[in-house]
N, C-alpha and C positions, 0 to 999 in steps of 0.2 A: 637391430631393434633399439630404439631409444625410448626411455622411460623418464618422465618428469612428474613429480608429485606436487601439485600446486593447490592453491586455495582459490575458490570462486564463490564469492558472497558467503564466506564462512563454511563451505563445504569442501572436504578434500577431494580432488580430482587426480586420477592417473591419466595423464596424457601419453599416448603411445604413438610410435612412428615407426614405420618399417614393417618388417616380417616377424610374425609370431610363429615359431616352429619349434622342432625338438631341441634345437640348439640354443634358442633364446628363451623358450618358455621356463626353464629353471629359475633364470634371473627374475623374470615376472613373478613367478610363483613366490619367490623370497619376498619381494616387494609386497605383493598383495597379501600374503599371510601374516607379514608384519603388521600391516594395518589391521587385519582381522584379529590379531592378538591383542592389539590396543583397543579393540571394540569400537573402532571408528564407524560412525553411521549418521547419516547416509554416506555412501561412497559413490562417486561417479566414475566411470571409465570412458575416456573419450577415444574413439576409434578413428577420429577424422583422417589421420595421416597413416592408417594401417593399411599396407598393400596386400598381405597375405596372412592367413591363419590356417593351422593345420589342426589334427586331432588333439595333439599335446597342448596346444594354446586353449582350445575349446575346454579341454578336462581341467586346466589351470583355473578357468573362470567357473567351472561347476563346483570344484573344490572351494573356491573363495566364497561362492553363494552358500554352500552347505555350512560353511564356517560361520558366516554372518548370520545365517537363520537360527543358528543354536544359542545366539544372544538377542535376537529380535532385530538385527541390523537390516539395512537396505542397501542393496547393490543396483545401480542403475547404469545401463550402457547407453551411451549417446553418440550421436553422429557417426552411424556406421555406414561405410560406403556401401553401394548396392551389391557389389561382388562378394563382400564380407557377410552382408545380410543374407544373401542367398543360401550361405552355408548354415548360418543359424535357422533359418526357415526350413531347409530341408532336413535338418536334424530335429526339427520340431522344438528347438530351443528358444525360438521367439514366443512359445507359450510359457516358458519356464523363466526366463529373465524379464525384467522391467527394462523395455527398450524405449528410448525417447529420441526424437529428431535432433534436438539441440540442447545445450546445456540450460538454456532459458527454459525450454519445455521440461527438462528433468526437475528444475527448481519449482516449477508451478504444477507438478503433478505426478 
């Protein structure tokens, strides 16, 4: 998995690539929770190049969302491939997370 933290129109974006699993999610958790500790908001997570996610990856995002809600932060997941979106939908997490089609959509709503 690759993690890049970039700025897009003044908003922090975590751009991910590869597999998010029990081996890589601790690295993602460290990066995500670092941004949560800094009270970054809004924070977008770009899934465009994610090929796989397991329950440990999902748990990392749930923990990040919980941390952000503690200070009124906003976490938006964007550009999720269909096979990954199916997992969020099956777990009914599409009702928990703010999910947007593109970065542009995330900026506008």
